C-alpha positions in Angstrom: 167.4 98.1 35.1 163.7 98.4 34.9 161.7 98.7 38.1 159.0 96.1 38.4 155.7 97.7 39.3 153.7 96.5 42.3 151.3 93.6 41.4 147.7 93.7 42.5 145.8 90.4 42.5 142.9 90.9 44.9 140.1 93.1 46.0 139.7 94.1 49.6 136.3 94.8 51.2 137.4 97.7 53.3 139.8 100.6 53.6 143.5 99.9 54.3 145.1 100.1 57.7 145.5 103.6 59.0 149.2 104.0 58.2 149.2 102.2 54.9 150.2 104.2 51.8 147.4 104.7 49.3 147.4 105.5 45.6 144.5 106.6 43.5 143.8 104.7 40.3 141.6 106.6 37.9 140.2 104.3 35.2 137.7 104.9 32.4 134.6 102.8 32.2 136.3 100.6 29.6 139.5 100.2 31.7 137.4 99.2 34.8 136.1 96.3 32.8 139.6 95.0 32.0 141.2 93.7 35.2 144.6 92.8 33.8 147.5 94.8 32.6 149.6 97.8 33.4 147.9 101.0 34.6 149.1 104.4 35.7 148.0 105.9 39.1 147.0 109.6 39.5 150.5 110.4 40.9 152.2 108.7 37.8 153.1 105.5 39.5 152.8 102.4 37.4 151.0 99.3 38.7 150.2 95.8 37.3 146.7 94.4 37.7 146.3 90.6 37.7 142.8 90.4 39.1 140.3 87.6 38.5 138.5 88.0 35.1 134.8 88.6 34.8 134.1 91.3 37.3 134.4 95.0 36.5 136.1 97.2 39.0 133.9 99.7 40.8 134.7 103.3 41.8 135.6 103.3 45.5 136.8 99.7 45.5 140.1 98.9 47.3 142.8 96.7 45.8 145.8 95.2 47.7 148.9 93.4 46.9 150.4 90.2 48.4 153.4 92.4 49.2 152.8 94.0 52.6 155.2 96.9 51.6 153.1 97.8 48.5 150.6 100.7 48.7 146.9 100.1 48.5 144.9 101.2 45.4 141.6 103.0 45.4 139.7 102.7 42.1 138.3 106.0 40.8 136.1 106.7 37.8 138.3 108.8 35.5 136.8 111.8 33.7 135.9 111.1 30.1 134.3 113.0 27.2 130.6 112.4 27.5 127.3 113.5 25.9 124.5 114.6 28.3 121.1 114.1 26.8 118.0 115.8 28.2 114.5 116.2 26.9 111.4 118.4 27.5 109.4 115.3 28.5 110.2 112.0 30.0 108.7 110.0 27.1 111.3 111.5 24.7 114.1 110.5 27.1 112.7 107.0 27.4 112.5 106.7 23.6 116.1 107.8 23.3 117.2 105.2 25.9 115.4 102.6 24.0 117.0 103.5 20.6 120.5 103.7 22.2 119.9 100.4 24.0 119.1 98.8 20.6 122.5 99.9 19.5 124.1 98.4 22.6 125.3 101.8 23.7 126.5 101.9 27.3 124.4 104.4 29.2 124.5 106.1 32.6 120.8 106.8 33.5 119.6 109.6 35.7 116.0 110.8 36.4 116.2 113.7 33.9 119.2 112.8 31.7 121.2 110.1 30.0 125.0 110.1 29.7 127.0 108.2 27.1 130.5 108.4 25.7 130.9 111.2 23.3 130.1 110.1 19.7 129.4 112.6 17.0 127.1 110.2 15.1 125.0 109.5 18.1 124.9 113.2 19.1 123.5 114.0 15.6 120.9 111.2 15.9 119.8 112.5 19.3 119.7 116.1 18.2 117.7 115.1 15.1 115.1 113.5 17.5 114.7 116.9 19.2 116.8 116.2 22.3 119.1 118.6 24.0 122.7 117.3 23.8 125.6 118.8 25.7 129.2 117.8 25.8 130.9 117.5 29.2 133.9 115.8 30.8 133.0 113.8 33.8 133.3 110.3 35.3 131.2 107.7 33.5 129.4 105.1 35.4 127.2 103.1 32.9 124.6 100.7 33.9 125.8 97.1 34.1 123.0 96.0 31.8 121.2 92.6 31.5 124.5 90.7 31.5 125.9 92.5 34.5 128.9 93.8 32.7 130.1 90.3 31.6 131.0 89.8 28.0 128.6 87.8 25.9 128.3 86.7 22.4 125.3 86.6 20.1 124.3 87.4 16.6 123.8 91.2 16.2 122.2 90.8 12.8 118.4 91.0 12.5 115.8 90.1 9.9 116.3 88.4 6.5 120.0 89.0 6.5 120.3 86.6 9.5 118.4 83.8 7.8 115.0 84.6 9.4 112.0 84.1 7.1 
């Protein structure tokens, strides 16, 4: 007989009570944007998320179940393969951010570097522009962007192909 995993339907603003069991839930940036479905905790425990749609989970956020016997979950940013982009001057880094933004690439922005999910085509493009590109594995915390992480729909085609004169 299959064991039913604990179901988590709500966020909690603060930490759990002192004696409550707590599980760590490492999620990639993409997984943090999907608040429904089965997930696996750091210790291997399986859980089911049935959270309201529309809001991405944030690292450090607490989730609780309606079942008082269920453990609490703490959302973590899981390590992912990333590209770290640096430049000799700020303008080159700003230009890179502009070009990546035009491609709707999720970016984590720091004062002296950009981070994005590892993509060999984008790595080549950035290196061709004279930027320093390193690969690393680290948690990815991209900017929410103009739409605050909510999905949106619009035409991605531009110019004459989209019917513009």
